[in-house]
C-alpha positions, 0 to 999 in steps of 0.5 A: 500500500502506499499513499497518494498525498503522503505530506498530509501525514505529517499532521498526525505529529499533532493529533496526540498533543491535540487528542490531550488538551481536548481530555484536558479541557473536558475534564477542566470544563466539567471541575467548571461546571461541577462548581457552579453547582455549589459546594464538592461537600453536598453534590460528591453524595449524588454525582460521582465524578467522571472516571480519569479511565473514562476520560482517557478513553475518549480522549483516545477516540479522539485521536483515533477518530482524528488520525484516521480521517489524516490517513484517509485525506492521504488517500491509501491506494494499492496498485492495481495493474495499468491503465491505458490513455490514449492520446491523439495527435490530429486535429480535425476541424469540420468546416459546414457550410449552412446558408439557404442552399443548403436547405435542399433535399438531394438526399432524401431517403439517403440518411435516416433517423430523427435528426436526417428526416429532411435529408438536405445538404446540411444533414448529409453533412452532419450524418457524416461527421457523426457516422464515419468523422466522429468515429475515426478519430480514436482519441483524436480532438474534431472542431466545428466551424459554421458558417454562411455570411460569417463565420461561426465557432461552433465548437472548440476542438476537443475530445469530449464527442458525447459534449460534440454530439449534442452540438452537431444534432441541435445546435447545427442549422441552415442560418446558424451562423450570421449573415446572408452569402457564402463568405468561405474565406472569414471560415478559413480564417476562422479555423487557423485562429482555432487551431493557434489557440487549442492545437500542439504545434507538432499536432496534425492538423486537418480541415475537412470542408462540407459544402455545395461550392457556394463561395461569395469571396473574390478569387484573390482572397480565397487563394490566399487564405488557401496558399495560408492554407498550405503555408501552415501545412494543413490538410484539406480533404473537401466533402461536395454536397448535393446535385447538378440539376438546380432545385427549390429551396424548402421553406420549411428547411430553413431557419425560423427567422426565414419560415416567419418570412416567408410565411405561407410560401412553399419555395425561399424566394427573393424579390417575388422570385423562387430561387433555384440555382442551387447547383454544386459547383464543382470548379470552386470545390476542386480548385480549394482541393487542389490549390491546397493539395488536398482531397475533393469527394463527391458526395452523392450517398453516405458511402462515397465519404469515408476518412477514417484510414486518415485520422486513426493513428493515435499514441497510448500511453501507460500509467500505474492503475491505482485502487483507492481506500480512503472509505476505510479509514473514513468508516473507522473514524467514524466509529471512533466518532460516535464511541466517543459520543456514546461513552457516558458523562456520568458515573453510575448516580445515586449517592456512595455507596458507602452512604447507602451502606451507612443510613441502611443502618441503625444510629445512635440517638 
């Protein structure tokens, strides 16, 4: 057995003096209380002083209880084999387009589940992140950036996948990033900031872009952002989502604000006309992959996208397993405190035995 916090054991040296002081203080307090009742010759006939052994017993219980508490605070433990700690060396940033064109239901029937009921392009993006990217991480970290007219840090780099799962399923919706349009450059720059904030310089960094190719930035600005991406050594994987055929955007798949603005309408309209220029722009997506030396994947069904082999590298470290048994001295401390409290504070009540014997004999008259 060993102690995980052995420094606390030094406090055991002051426990005996504290116990002796507690016994003396209890005896002194008892004498003071008795003196308030009257002279000793009078009250001693009906109350016997607590024997010295009783004080010593209570003091011993207090000392043992304090000692047991200190031993518990020192965290006694037994070695229990080894524990594995997977430590990832890859940081993945999922960059997701949440503009209105991502509400086109090109994948209706291809992604099933409560959270993917509409089968929109965004539904497919979330499905691929949750069912391909997250299971492939194995101790690595994931962050999420959404973008429309502006970019938004939807999730900082973390290996807490249950929390990220909640965020992906519920918080990433059409319009969950502010503004209108598709600001790809701002999304890349925000990704750089999040990497700078939380990523170790030695870690491998990957951006996975889920988009239908919409981009409102100037070509020169986009080229500069992609050049910066390559300069930083960030790998890029581009998932192209959407059909080659233009289609209208269902209002029911848009944000609550748009649904209020277009109440009674079936399709998204602008200036009184239905917007349907929503076909995927593969030229932009291929440009991003080529400029960064990355990969482009056209997603027509969920099985087209698989990056498990790219983000599965982890390091595993081992540490001694510990079985803490602090609860044992704690239970002993409670036991000794109970014994100290239930021990009688008075001797057998009544007059001294010799007085009772004298009263039973007839006295002289």
